[in-house]
C-alpha positions in Angstrom: 12.5 57.8 7.7 15.1 55.6 9.5 14.9 55.3 13.4 17.5 57.7 14.7 19.5 56.9 17.7 21.5 59.8 18.6 21.7 59.4 22.4 23.8 56.1 23.3 25.6 55.5 26.3 29.3 56.5 25.9 31.6 53.5 24.9 33.2 52.1 28.0 36.6 50.5 27.9 37.2 47.0 29.6 38.9 44.2 28.5 37.6 44.9 25.2 36.2 47.9 23.8 32.4 47.8 24.4 29.5 49.9 23.2 25.7 50.0 24.1 23.5 50.3 21.3 20.0 49.9 23.1 19.5 49.9 26.8 19.4 45.9 26.9 21.9 45.2 24.2 25.6 45.5 24.8 28.1 45.4 21.7 31.5 44.1 22.2 34.1 45.7 20.1 36.6 42.9 18.5 39.2 44.3 15.8 39.5 40.7 14.1 37.7 38.2 12.3 36.1 35.2 14.6 33.5 32.7 14.2 30.5 33.7 16.4 27.2 32.3 16.6 25.5 33.0 13.3 22.5 34.9 14.8 21.1 38.3 13.9 24.2 39.6 12.3 23.6 42.8 10.0 26.0 45.0 8.0 27.1 48.3 9.5 29.2 51.2 8.2 31.2 53.5 10.4 32.0 57.1 9.4 34.4 59.2 11.4 33.8 62.9 11.0 35.1 66.1 12.6 33.1 68.9 14.2 31.7 70.3 11.0 28.7 72.5 9.7 28.7 70.3 6.6 28.2 67.0 7.5 26.1 66.5 4.6 29.1 67.2 2.5 31.4 65.2 4.6 29.4 62.1 4.7 28.9 62.3 0.7 32.6 62.4 0.3 33.3 59.7 2.9 30.8 57.3 0.9 32.5 58.4 -2.4 35.8 57.5 -0.9 34.7 54.3 0.5 33.1 53.4 -2.9 36.2 54.2 -4.7 39.0 52.9 -2.6 37.6 50.0 -0.6 36.7 46.7 -2.4 35.2 45.5 1.0 32.7 48.1 1.2 29.3 47.9 -0.8 25.9 49.6 -0.3 24.5 46.9 1.7 26.6 48.2 4.6 24.6 51.4 4.8 21.6 50.1 6.2 22.8 50.9 9.5 25.4 53.7 10.0 27.4 54.6 13.0 29.1 58.3 12.9 31.8 59.4 15.1 31.4 62.9 15.4 31.8 66.0 17.8 28.3 67.0 16.5 25.4 66.0 18.9 22.7 66.1 16.4 22.1 65.5 12.6 19.9 67.9 10.4 16.9 66.9 8.6 18.7 67.3 5.2 21.3 64.8 6.6 18.6 62.3 7.5 17.3 62.7 4.0 20.6 61.7 2.6 20.9 58.6 4.7 17.4 57.8 3.9 18.2 57.9 0.2 21.1 55.4 1.0 18.8 53.0 2.2 19.8 53.5 5.9 17.4 52.2 8.3 19.2 53.2 11.6 21.8 55.5 12.6 23.9 56.0 15.8 26.1 58.8 16.8 29.4 58.7 19.1 32.0 61.0 20.1 35.1 60.7 18.1 36.9 59.7 21.2 35.9 56.3 20.7 38.6 54.0 19.1 36.7 52.6 16.1 38.2 52.6 12.8 36.0 53.9 9.8 34.9 51.2 7.4 32.4 48.4 7.1 31.5 46.1 9.8 29.0 43.2 10.8 27.4 43.6 14.2 25.0 41.8 16.5 24.1 41.4 20.2 27.4 39.7 20.6 29.5 42.4 19.1 30.9 44.5 16.2 33.3 42.5 13.7 35.5 43.8 11.0 34.3 42.9 7.5 36.7 41.2 5.4 36.0 40.1 1.8 36.8 36.7 0.5 38.4 36.3 -2.9 38.9 32.8 -4.9 42.5 32.0 -5.7 41.6 31.2 -9.2 45.2 31.1 -10.4 46.2 28.6 -7.8 48.9 30.9 -6.5 48.5 30.4 -2.7 49.1 27.3 -0.6 47.7 28.9 2.5 45.1 31.7 3.4 46.0 33.6 6.7 44.5 36.2 8.9 46.0 37.8 12.0 45.2 36.4 15.4 42.7 38.5 17.5 44.9 38.2 20.5 48.2 39.1 19.1 48.8 41.0 15.7 52.3 39.2 15.2 50.4 35.6 15.0 48.7 34.3 12.2 46.0 31.6 11.8 45.1 29.7 8.9 41.7 30.4 7.4 40.1 27.3 5.9 37.8 28.4 3.2 37.0 27.8 -0.4 34.9 29.1 -3.2 31.4 27.6 -3.3 31.7 24.9 -6.0 35.5 25.3 -6.4 38.6 23.6 -5.1 40.4 26.9 -5.0 41.3 28.6 -1.7 39.7 32.0 -0.6 42.0 34.6 0.5 40.5 37.1 3.1 41.4 40.9 2.7 40.6 43.5 5.4 38.9 46.9 4.6 41.3 49.7 3.1 39.5 52.2 5.3 40.6 50.8 8.7 44.2 51.5 8.2 46.3 55.0 8.1 49.8 54.9 6.9 52.4 56.9 9.3 55.9 57.3 9.9 55.8 54.2 12.1 53.6 52.1 10.0 54.2 53.2 6.5 52.9 49.8 5.1 49.7 49.9 7.3 46.9 48.0 5.5 48.9 46.7 2.7 47.7 43.3 1.4 51.0 41.1 1.3 51.6 37.6 0.2 54.5 35.7 1.5 56.6 33.2 -0.3 56.3 29.5 1.6 60.1 29.6 2.1 59.6 32.5 4.9 58.5 31.5 8.3 55.4 33.1 9.5 54.4 32.9 13.0 51.4 30.7 13.8 51.3 29.2 10.1 53.2 26.3 8.9 55.8 26.4 6.4 56.0 23.9 3.7 58.8 24.9 1.2 56.6 23.7 -1.6 57.1 20.2 -0.2 54.6 18.1 1.7 57.3 16.0 3.6 58.8 19.1 5.1 55.4 20.5 6.1 54.7 16.9 7.7 57.9 17.2 9.7 57.4 20.7 11.2 54.7 22.3 13.4 53.3 25.8 13.0 56.2 28.1 13.4 56.9 30.1 16.7 58.2 33.0 15.2 58.4 35.0 11.7 61.4 35.5 9.6 63.0 38.5 10.2 62.1 40.3 7.1 58.4 39.0 7.4 58.3 40.4 11.1 59.6 43.7 9.9 56.9 43.9 7.2 54.3 43.2 10.0 55.7 45.5 12.4 55.3 48.2 9.7 51.6 47.7 9.2 51.5 45.0 6.5 48.9 42.4 6.5 49.8 38.9 5.6 46.9 37.4 3.6 48.4 34.1 2.8 51.7 31.9 1.8 52.3 31.9 -2.0 53.4 28.6 -3.7 57.2 28.0 -4.2 59.2 25.5 -6.1 60.4 22.9 -3.8 63.0 24.5 -1.5 63.7 27.3 -4.1 64.9 24.9 -6.8 63.6 24.4 -10.1 60.4 23.2 -11.6 59.7 24.9 -14.8 56.9 22.9 -16.3 53.7 21.2 -14.8 55.2 17.6 -15.0 57.7 18.7 -12.4 55.0 19.8 -9.8 54.2 16.6 -7.8 53.0 18.1 -4.5 51.2 21.2 -5.3 49.5 22.3 -8.5 51.5 24.7 -10.7 50.3 28.3 -10.4 48.7 29.7 -13.7 50.2 32.8 -15.3 47.5 35.5 -16.1 49.4 36.7 -19.1 48.7 36.2 -22.6 46.5 33.2 -23.2 46.7 32.1 -19.5 49.1 29.2 -20.3 52.6 30.6 -20.3 54.9 29.0 -17.6 55.0 30.7 -14.3 58.6 30.0 -13.8 60.3 30.0 -10.4 61.1 29.8 -7.8 58.8 32.6 -6.4 56.2 31.2 -8.7 53.2 32.0 -6.4 54.5 35.5 -5.5 54.5 36.6 -9.2 51.3 34.7 -10.4 49.4 36.3 -7.5 50.5 39.6 -8.0 49.9 39.6 -11.8 46.5 38.0 -11.4 44.9 39.7 -8.5 44.5 43.6 -8.5 43.3 43.3 -4.7 46.8 42.3 -3.8 49.5 45.0 -3.0 52.8 43.5 -2.7 54.4 39.8 -2.4 57.7 38.7 -0.7 59.9 36.3 -2.7 63.5 35.0 -2.5 66.2 35.2 -5.4 69.5 33.5 -5.5 69.8 32.8 -9.2 66.5 34.5 -11.0 63.8 33.3 -8.6 62.4 36.6 -8.4 63.7 38.3 -11.6 62.6 35.3 -13.9 58.7 35.1 -12.6 58.7 38.8 -12.8 59.6 38.9 -16.6 57.3 35.9 -17.2 54.3 37.6 -15.7 55.2 41.0 -16.9 55.4 42.6 -13.4 58.2 44.6 -11.4 60.4 42.4 -9.3 63.3 43.6 -7.1 66.3 41.6 -5.8 68.6 43.7 -3.9 72.4 42.8 -3.9 73.7 40.5 -1.2 76.2 42.9 -0.1 73.9 45.9 -0.7 73.5 48.7 1.9 70.8 51.1 2.5 71.3 54.4 0.4 70.8 57.7 1.8 71.4 59.5 -1.5 69.8 58.1 -4.7 72.5 57.9 -7.6 71.0 58.1 -10.9 72.6 56.0 -13.8 74.4 58.2 -16.4 75.4 55.3 -18.6 73.3 52.4 -20.1 75.2 49.3 -21.4 73.2 47.0 -23.8 75.2 43.9 -24.4 75.3 42.6 -27.9 74.9 38.8 -26.9 71.2 39.9 -26.0 70.6 41.5 -29.3 67.9 39.5 -31.5 68.2 38.1 -35.0 64.6 39.4 -35.7 64.9 43.2 -36.8 61.3 44.1 -35.8 61.6 42.7 -32.4 65.2 44.3 -31.8 63.6 47.5 -33.1 61.2 47.4 -30.3 63.9 46.8 -27.6 66.0 49.4 -28.9 63.1 51.8 -28.6 62.6 51.0 -25.2 66.3 51.3 -24.3 66.2 54.8 -26.0 63.2 55.9 -24.0 64.8 54.8 -20.8 67.9 56.6 -21.6 65.9 59.9 -22.2 64.0 59.4 -18.9 67.5 59.0 -17.1 69.0 61.6 -19.2 71.7 58.8 -19.6 73.9 57.8 -22.5 73.3 54.2 -23.9 76.0 52.1 -25.5 75.8 48.7 -27.1 78.7 46.5 -25.9 80.2 42.9 -26.4 80.9 41.0 -23.4 82.8 38.6 -25.4 84.9 41.2 -27.1 85.8 43.0 -23.8 86.7 39.7 -22.2 88.9 38.7 -25.3 90.7 41.7 -24.8 91.1 41.8 -20.9 90.8 38.4 -19.7 93.6 36.6 -17.5 96.4 35.2 -19.7 95.7 31.6 -18.4 92.2 31.8 -19.7 91.8 30.3 -23.0 87.9 29.8 -23.2 85.2 32.5 -24.1 83.5 34.4 -21.3 80.2 32.2 -21.5 82.4 29.2 -21.6 84.4 30.0 -18.8 81.4 30.7 -16.5 78.6 28.4 -17.7 79.0 26.0 -14.9 79.9 28.2 -12.2 76.4 28.9 -10.7 74.9 25.7 -11.3 77.9 23.7 -9.8 77.5 25.5 -6.5 73.6 25.2 -6.6 74.0 21.6 -7.0 76.4 21.4 -3.9 74.2 23.8 -1.9 71.0 21.8 -2.3 72.9 18.6 -1.3 74.3 20.1 1.7 71.8 22.5 2.9 69.1 20.0 3.0 70.9 17.1 4.7 69.3 18.0 8.0 66.1 17.7 6.7 66.5 14.3 5.0 68.1 13.1 8.3 65.2 14.5 10.7 62.4 12.9 8.3 64.2 9.5 8.2 64.7 9.6 12.0 60.8 10.6 12.6 59.1 8.6 9.9 61.5 5.9 9.0 61.4 6.6 5.2 63.2 8.9 2.9 61.1 12.2 2.2 59.6 12.1 -1.3 60.8 15.1 -3.5 60.2 15.8 -7.2 62.6 14.5 -9.5 64.1 17.7 -10.3 65.4 18.1 -6.7 66.2 14.4 -6.5 68.4 15.0 -9.8 69.9 18.3 -8.1 70.8 16.0 -4.9 72.3 13.5 -6.8 74.7 15.9 -8.9 75.5 17.7 -5.8 76.5 14.3 -4.0 78.7 13.5 -6.8 80.8 16.8 -6.9 84.4 16.4 -6.0 86.2 18.9 -3.6 88.3 20.1 -6.8 85.2 20.9 -8.8 83.7 22.9 -5.8 86.9 24.7 -5.4 87.1 25.6 -9.2 83.6 27.0 -9.1 84.6 29.2 -6.0 87.7 30.3 -7.7 85.6 31.4 -11.0 83.4 33.5 -8.8 86.1 35.4 -7.6 87.5 35.6 -11.1 84.2 36.7 -12.4 83.4 39.4 -10.0 86.8 40.8 -10.0 87.0 41.0 -13.9 83.3 42.1 -14.3 83.3 45.1 -11.9 87.0 46.2 -13.3 86.2 45.9 -16.9 82.2 46.3 -17.3 80.5 47.9 -14.1 83.4 50.0 -13.0 81.5 52.8 -11.4 78.3 53.3 -9.6 76.5 55.1 -12.4 76.2 52.4 -15.1 73.6 49.8 -15.5 73.2 46.9 -17.8 69.9 46.1 -19.6 69.6 42.4 -20.3 66.2 41.5 -21.8 64.4 38.3 -21.9 62.4 37.7 -24.9 60.7 34.3 -25.4 58.3 33.0 -22.8 57.6 29.2 -22.6 54.4 27.3 -22.1 53.6 25.6 -18.7 54.0 22.3 -20.4 56.6 22.9 -22.6 59.9 20.9 -22.0 63.0 22.4 -23.4 66.4 21.0 -24.0 68.9 21.9 -21.4 70.9 24.1 -23.8 67.8 26.4 -24.3 66.8 26.6 -20.6 68.7 28.4 -18.0 66.7 26.2 -15.6 66.4 22.6 -15.4 63.5 20.3 -16.4 63.4 16.6 -15.7 64.0 16.1 -19.7 66.8 18.6 -19.7 68.7 17.0 -17.2 68.2 13.4 -18.5 
């Protein structure tokens, strides 16, 4: 039978939470990961039970819940059990159950103690939260992070790699330690953050080693990241990004960091970008809940399509909706129809199911036909010819202007130019060469496009457009510019 320890001095609150497990051994309670002396550590499971006449049943239910919902917990943690309960003793039947589980020691404590349920490690030095390490086999992360023990808004790098492998290890906390609430609806969610966002305590690299070299660890988190942390989310790492959110579509374009693998299909489809690691990690790892990305021209939507996951990019001028407006109309542009009738039948079937689920009507439309019938008199080109350079022109200019301070600061500090991939260098060269007239033309085209589009296509709040993307490229496949909405080195040249 286990050694039963039911009479333990009450946990005393000091600068940290403390508990005495034996008369001569104090246990310091710490909520985070630390690196103590590797001596006499043993696994422990904490169960939090109410005052009940069926402790046996409650313990069985709790263990079943841990086994089903928590990937950090395993039966090894049952060797020592801490039960927080209003009961002052345990019955022989409960002792028998714990013996069956392999428990050798059990401690009873009052529920008033501030210890969360779940797996831990303990020794004479203290009780420590158990985190599980997962190997980043798809090379999706650039940093592994854990919350600081002294400030939950500050994060620290966790330098660990899988034994015999070069990939990072990502640490995840027990799911039993967190309880969602109105104040913290994201409590315990494991979240990856694109390396364009600042995370307090961690470096921001923007996919470029020169940028990371230039700046120290951040002293603050980007507003949206801070909000996620305030709502209870746990940032487990920073995910890889295309340099500064630009375009690196194939493995040859990646020079500072290795191109993340796409888990879809045979494992060699392109991961696209620029939220490359955010999509690759979420698609590959069931232990990850959410990732954050950025999107100005498809940087969330394209990777989501490539990896077969859900990606949401809110409108720039969007506002929080208090009442949900369900679509009552679905437009499917003929320009997105396929010449292959079998493939088109699959897409048509999906649109039909979507319309049925929304109780909406679907309609095939031609953007070109509507444009020809309603375009301004001064416009002689087709819709796609009119606007084919609009976005990319402003993208060129934006990359050149917005990164000017980075180039200047790096040259002033290191007396050399920062190294960037050839795609970004090409974007800079093109952006630098644009004339004021070309920039103004692109700005005028945006006004024309948006005015026309919302007047003639999306002219109410209850209509949506379905715009499928069918073909997936391979990670080492360079495509000519005309066949790729993004830019590869060969596509530009």
